[in-house]
C-alpha positions in Angstrom: 114.3 -112.0 110.2 114.9 -108.3 109.7 116.7 -106.5 112.5 117.7 -102.9 112.6 120.6 -101.6 114.6 119.4 -98.6 116.4 120.9 -97.1 119.5 118.4 -95.4 121.7 119.6 -93.4 124.7 117.2 -92.9 127.6 118.5 -91.6 130.9 122.0 -92.2 129.6 121.4 -96.0 129.0 121.3 -97.9 125.7 119.2 -101.0 124.9 121.9 -102.8 123.1 121.1 -101.5 119.6 118.2 -103.8 118.7 114.8 -102.4 117.9 112.4 -104.3 120.2 109.4 -103.5 117.9 111.1 -105.2 115.0 112.0 -108.3 117.2 108.4 -108.8 118.4 106.9 -107.9 115.1 108.9 -110.7 113.4 108.0 -113.2 116.1 104.3 -112.2 115.9 104.3 -113.0 112.1 105.5 -116.6 112.8 103.8 -117.3 116.1 100.2 -116.5 115.2 100.0 -118.8 112.1 101.7 -121.6 114.1 99.2 -121.3 117.0 96.3 -121.1 114.6 97.5 -124.2 112.8 98.0 -126.1 116.0 94.5 -125.2 117.2 93.0 -126.4 113.9 94.9 -129.7 114.1 93.7 -130.2 117.7 90.1 -129.6 116.7 90.2 -131.9 113.7 92.1 -134.8 115.3 89.5 -135.6 117.9 88.3 -139.2 118.3 84.9 -140.4 119.5 85.1 -143.3 121.9 82.2 -145.8 121.7 82.6 -147.8 124.9 80.4 -150.7 125.7 78.1 -150.4 128.7 79.0 -153.8 130.1 81.5 -152.6 132.6 85.2 -153.3 133.0 85.0 -157.1 133.4 86.0 -157.7 129.8 89.3 -155.9 130.5 89.9 -157.0 134.1 88.9 -160.7 133.8 92.1 -161.8 131.9 94.2 -159.8 134.4 92.5 -161.5 137.3 93.1 -164.9 135.6 96.8 -164.1 135.2 97.1 -163.0 138.8 95.4 -166.2 140.0 97.8 -168.3 137.8 100.9 -166.5 139.0 99.9 -166.9 142.7 99.1 -170.6 142.2 102.5 -171.2 140.6 104.3 -169.4 143.4 102.3 -171.5 146.0 103.1 -174.7 144.2 106.8 -173.9 144.0 106.7 -173.0 147.7 105.3 -176.4 148.6 108.1 -178.1 146.5 110.8 -176.0 148.2 109.2 -176.7 151.6 109.2 -180.4 151.1 112.8 -180.5 149.7 114.1 -178.5 152.7 112.2 -180.6 155.3 113.9 -183.7 153.9 117.3 -181.8 153.8 116.8 -180.8 157.4 116.0 -184.4 158.4 119.2 -185.6 156.8 121.3 -182.8 158.3 119.8 -183.6 161.7 120.6 -187.2 161.4 124.2 -186.4 160.4 124.5 -183.6 163.1 125.6 -181.1 160.4 124.7 -177.7 161.9 125.5 -175.6 158.8 123.2 -177.7 156.6 120.5 -177.6 159.3 120.8 -173.8 159.3 120.5 -173.6 155.5 117.6 -176.0 155.5 115.7 -174.0 158.1 116.1 -170.9 156.0 114.7 -172.9 153.0 111.8 -174.1 155.1 110.9 -170.5 156.1 111.1 -169.5 152.5 109.0 -172.4 151.4 106.3 -171.6 154.0 106.3 -167.9 152.9 105.9 -168.9 149.2 103.3 -171.6 150.0 101.3 -169.2 152.1 101.4 -166.2 149.8 98.0 -167.0 148.2 96.4 -167.1 151.7 98.0 -163.9 152.7 97.0 -162.1 149.5 93.5 -163.4 149.8 93.3 -162.1 153.3 94.6 -158.7 152.2 92.0 -158.5 149.5 94.0 -159.0 146.3 
């Protein structure tokens, strides 16, 4: 890029010795072809989308199936945890072990929450 060192004095101030016309002139020579090339690329790289008119069920159906499967697995694991902790609570109650009863009650609550998640999500509309 060609720059000329010129000191211009206007009202006793100098502009730093760079000719502004030379600066923008050099930028203009590089910027205009770059913008034209970018515009040409954007106009040539368009893609036509031929979408089927059947709706979105082809895309959303596998996702709905996956959601149903995950919720069913969580519900099944919740039932297993619930049954295990009910038995653990019964044994702790028989042995009068308060710390194990407390732990088992927490497990029972967790199992109920996991087992009931499908009902709650169905109620919420998911």
